[in-house]
N, C-alpha and C positions, 0 to 999 in steps of 0.2 A: 423597748426600753433599753437604754444603753447602760453598760456597767460604769459605775462611778470610778474615776481614777483614784487610786490610793495616794494620798498625800504623804510625802516624806520630807524631812529636813535633815540633811547630813552636814556636820561641821568638821572642819579640819584646819590645820595650820600649815599652809604650803611653804611659808617662810616664817622665820621668827618674827612675832609681833603682828602678823597678818592673819586674820580669821577669814576663812572661806565658808560660806553657807550655801549649800546647793539644795534648792527646792525642786521637787518633782510632783506632778499631779496638778490639781486645780488650786490656785491661790485665791480663796474666796472666803465668805463668811464661815463656812463649815470648817475650813482649815486654819482660820485666822489665829485661834488660840495656840495651836501647835507651832505655827510659824513665829508668832510673837514670843513664845517661850524659848524657842531656839535662839532668837536674836537677843532676848533679855539675858540669857545665860552668858552672853559675851560682855555685858556692861560692867561697870565698876571702875574702870580706868580709861585713859585715852587709848582707844583701839583703832586699828585700821581694818575695816570690814568690807568684804566683797560678797555680794549676793549674786549667785549665778541662777538665772531663770531659764536656762536652756531646756530643762525638763518640764517646764510649766506650759500647759497648753491653753489655759484659760485664766484670766484674772478679772475680778470685779472691783467695784469701787472700795469695798472693804479691804481687799488685798492691797490696793494702791495706798489706801489710808494707813495700813500697817507699815508699808515700806517707808512712807513719809515720816511716820512717828519714830520708826527705828533710826532713820537717818538723822532726824533732829536729836534724838537721845544720844547717839554716838557722837555727833558733832558738838552737842552741848557739853560733853565731857572732854572736849578737845581732840577728839578722834576724827577720822575720815571714813567716808562711806561711799561705795560705788555699786551700781547694779550693772550686770552685763548679760549678754547672750539671750536677749528676749526674742522669742519666736515671732513670726509675722502677726499672728492674732493678738499676742500680748503687746507687741510694739504698737499696734493700732490703738489699743486702749490707752497705753502710755502717752501716745501722741495726742489723742483726743482730750485727755485730762491734763495735758501739759506737765506731766510729771518731770520731764527733763528740765523744767525751770526751777525745780526744788531739790532734785536728787541727781547726782552725777551718773550719767548713763553712757556706757561704752559698748562696743560691739563684742569684744572677746574677753575671756577670762584673763588672758595674758595682759591685755590693755588695762583691765581693771586693777590687777595686782600692781602693775607699773604705776598707775595713777595714784593709788593709795600709798605706795612706797615713797613717792617723792613729795607727798603733801605734808 
């Protein structure tokens, strides 16, 4: 039996007006409420949001659904949203589910910050 990774969501503002959310652990049904709460706390006005998945080792369809819902909510308020630094296993799920067709995906945090900065 493996130890379940502890999920965490850390938020910061690396630049004025840009919110960075860093997820670690598994992004799945069990962590969905905590992940959604971290992203919901950013809403309310047009925001520029970057979600860093470099610490996520596993994502399931509920995690993908949460990312899509968050992107739509941010963009619906006139903001911009980007996801970055997905590990190989996470990227595989993203590719299979064609998440890149509905959410902006880039390789690095720096690229994501630059992408939402100019949008």
